[in-house]
Every structure is written in structure tokens, then in C-alpha cells.
N, C-alpha and C positions, 0 to 999 in steps of 0.2 A: 505494500501500499505506498504511495508516495506521501513526501509531506506536506505541508503547506508552503514550502523554498522552491519546491519541487513543480507546484503547480502554475502552470501560467494565468497569471495573478490579473492580467490582460491589463486595457487602461480606463479610466472614468468617463464616463458618457460627456461631453459636454452641450448645453444648448444654448441657443444664440439667441439673442434680444435686443430689440433696440434701447439703447442710453438715453435716459430721458437729458435732454440737457437743460440749460441755464434756461429760466424765464419762460417756461413753458407750462402748457396745462394739459387735464388729459385730452385723446382727442374726440371725445364724448360731449367735453364741453366747449362752449364759444370763447374765442378768444380774449385777452381782454388788453384793451386799447394800452394801455402802460405795460403789460409785457411784450408787445408789436414793437411799441417805441424804444423798449430799453434790446432788445433784438437788433433795429435799426443801428442804434448806437453801438452797439457790440463789432455788428459787422462792417459798419463804418472806419470804427478803429483797427479792427484786425486787416483792414484792406489797404489804409494808410502803413502798420505797423508792415506789411506784406511789401507793398514798394521800397520800404526801408532795409528791406531782409532781415526783417525781427520778428517776423510773425509764427507762432506753433504749424505744423502741418496741417492743422484740421481748422475750420472756420466755426467759429461759435456758433452756429446755427444747424452744423452739418449733421445730417444724417449719422449714428456711430453705434456700432453694433458689437456688444461684448456677449464673452460666452459665460453660463452660469456651470460649478460644478461644486459635488457633493464633497464633504471635507473626509479626511481620514480621523482615526481615533485619536492620534498623535495631533495632529490641527485642531480637531474640540478641545483637545485636554488645555491646550493654548490659550482657546479661544477663553475659557472659563476663567483661564490663570490673568490674563492681562485684562479680563474685564473686571476682574476684582480688584488688579493694581491700580485701572483708569478710576474705579468705584473710590476707592480708600484714598487716594491721591486729590480726587475733587471733593472731600469731608464725608464721607459715607462712615458710619461708624461698623456696621453689619449688611456687607452687599451680599445678596442675595436675590432669588427672583421675584422682580416686583416693583424693586429698586430703581426708580427712572436711570440716576447714573450707574448703576449696573447693565444694567437694560440697552442703554446707549455703546457702552464697551462691547456687552457681548453682539450689537448687531457691527459695529463697525469692526471690530477685527475677522467675525464670520465673512462681512464681505470682501476684507483684505485679502483673506485666503481663497474665497469660493467663486471670486467675482476674475475672468482671465481674459486678456487680451485675444479677439478673436482670429488675430492673424499669425499667432505667435503657433508653431507644429505642434500636431499633437503629443510627438514623444521631448518638448521641451516647451513645456507651458511656462505663460509668462505669466505675472498678474496684470492685471489692467492698473489698480491703486498701488502708487510707490509705496504706502504702510495705511493703518486705521487712522494716523494722527490727520495724514492729506483729507481723509471721508469725513473726518470729523470737524476740520477748520474750512473747508470748501463745499459742503455740502450742508442743507438745512437739514433741520429733524424731520421734515415731513418727506424729501425723497432718499434720505439714509433710510425709512422704514418704509417706503414704497420698495425700492428696491432689495431692502432683505427679507422683503414677504414675496416679492418675487424669487429669488434664490430660496427659502425655504419651502416656496410649492415646488422648485423641481426637488429640492432633496425629498421630501415626500412621494412626490409622484418616483424616487428611484427607491424606496420601501421597500424589503422585503414582505412589509407586512400590509392587510389591508388596512386603508381608513375609511372615506366616503362610498358607501351602497346605494343604490339604489333600492329599491322597497323589495320586489323579487330576489335580488342579489341577497338581501338580509335574509331572508327565508331559507333561501337554499343554505347558505351559511350556517344558517341553524340548523339543520335537516343534517348537514355533514358531520356537524359540530354533536349532536345527538346521536347518529349511527354511527361514527367512527370510536373505536378502541385506541386511535391515537391522539395526543391532544395535540397534533400539529393543527386541526384543523381550525383550534381555539386560539394557538399561540398567533399565527397568520395576524389574526386583528390584531390594530394597533390598541392601545388602555382604554382610549377614549370608546374605542368600538366596543371593544368588550364590558364595559361600564355598561352600553346604552343596551347589549345583548341580555345581559343579566336581570337589569332592573327591567325590560320589558318583559322578560320571565315573569320574573315577581309579579310585576301590576297585570298580568295577565293572569296567573293564579289568583291575588286579590281580587278581581273583579268576575272570576269563574263560580257557580253558584256553589260548587263545593265547597270553595272556599269561605264564602257568606254563610252557608248553612254550619258550617264548624268554627266559626270564629273561637279563638283564645279572648281570653281578657284582656292579651296585647293590642290586641284590634278590636276592641269594643269602642271605642273611643273613637276612631277614626271614621270622617265621617265620607258619603258617598263620592260627594265631589272632588275629595282629594285624590281619589284612585284613578287618575288619566297616564296613559300613556305616554311615556317620553318623545316629544316632537324634534329635540334637535342633542348634540353631544352638550355635556360639561361645557361651562363658558370660558375661552381660553382669546388672548388675545391674536393668536391668527390661528395655528393646528396644533395639534399636540408636538410637545416641543421632543419626547421623550421617544418615539418612534415615530418621525416623520417631520416634527417638531423637535431640534433638540434644542437638550437642557445642557 
């Protein structure tokens, strides 16, 4: 049996997305005159610099592609380490999930590792950003959050575990879990999906004639309108970080 080091591990897949340039809005929204005016001024300044041979190779409003890539365990560990250091440096006493400073560092370092130069070769990928500091210094918080959500979505899509499911897929997975002697169908689901599955089964039971006819004293005080099936997964800022949303 070969060891892991003998297996061809392959190259982590990359997904190309357009990088949202400064002073632009979502294409579903109408442009703002202030943003349009600033883009015009930026291009004018760029053209003047270009004539003097000083301009960067890309105009400020050009279309730019970047690549998203999932992180390794080592990279994720560095993200968490750097996020904690960032939060402490800026005054947080106990950095953890939910701390705004910790979350800002986590997003910036995730993007520093997870966003690549689209034109860099697969066998020698190059980061798009020079550092997490560049991200924090040059991008506004909303844009950092938007890019992070796009990267995190790709991380979730590449997960070995099931996240979002349609109604039929949910019940098919429930049947697989029920009839299988293996725990694989259950473990293939992300933790929030497991929670929804388990809670759905419990609420179906509580709404069943069998349960209502034999309620113990523990359930005697529950009102009928409290026994409702869950309509969504537990609230998170984006998606589950642990399996698909990294923590």
C-alpha cells in the first residue's frame, strides 16, 4: 500500500473571478455619479502618468481577473495565528471568532494566501496581493468582506462534505443515513447540515401522533405552535467555517 508521499497529490484547482476595481458598484445597481466622476479622474491621472512613463501597467478601471484557491492546513494555521496577532496588536484582549479585529485579520490573511495572480503558472502560482497589510491598507472593509465571501464560497464548493441541498436531496440523504451500516453518509454532511437533519427528525417526531399521545412531563409544557420544522440552518455570518467555511 503506497504512503501519502507516494501518491500524486495533484494541484489545487483555481477559479477565476473578476477583481472588483475601486469606485464601482454591483452590476445589478445603478452607477453613482460620484463614483463615475472619480473613475474619470483616476483614468485621467493614469493617462498623464502613462505619457510620462510612470503609470502602472493596468489602468484603474480596467477589467482584471484573479484566481481563488483553497488553503492547506498549514496556511489555515498561519491565518489563525496572524489574525490573533493582528487583533492583539490593535487592542483586543481575547481574540476569537466574532471579535471584529480578529475577523478582519482572518479575512485579510485568507485573501493573502487564497487569491492568486491569474496569469501565474499552475506549477509556480504567485499571490495577487503582496501582503495582508496591503489588503487592509488599500481596500475598504466592504470590499474585503465581498472578496472573502467569494473565496470562502469556492472553499466550500471544494469541500468533501455536503452543504446546501435541495428538498429532494435532503430526504435522499436522510434515507442513505438510515439504511446504511456505515457512518459515511452522515459524515459527508457539513456540521450545520447534520444539525438541520437531526433537528428535522426530532421535530417530525414531536409532531407525530405517537409522540403527542405519549408525551412525557418533559414535553408537557410545549405549545403546539413551538413545534415547527426548521426553515434554515443556524445563523452564521456567511457559511459554516469548519467544513466549507473555515475557522
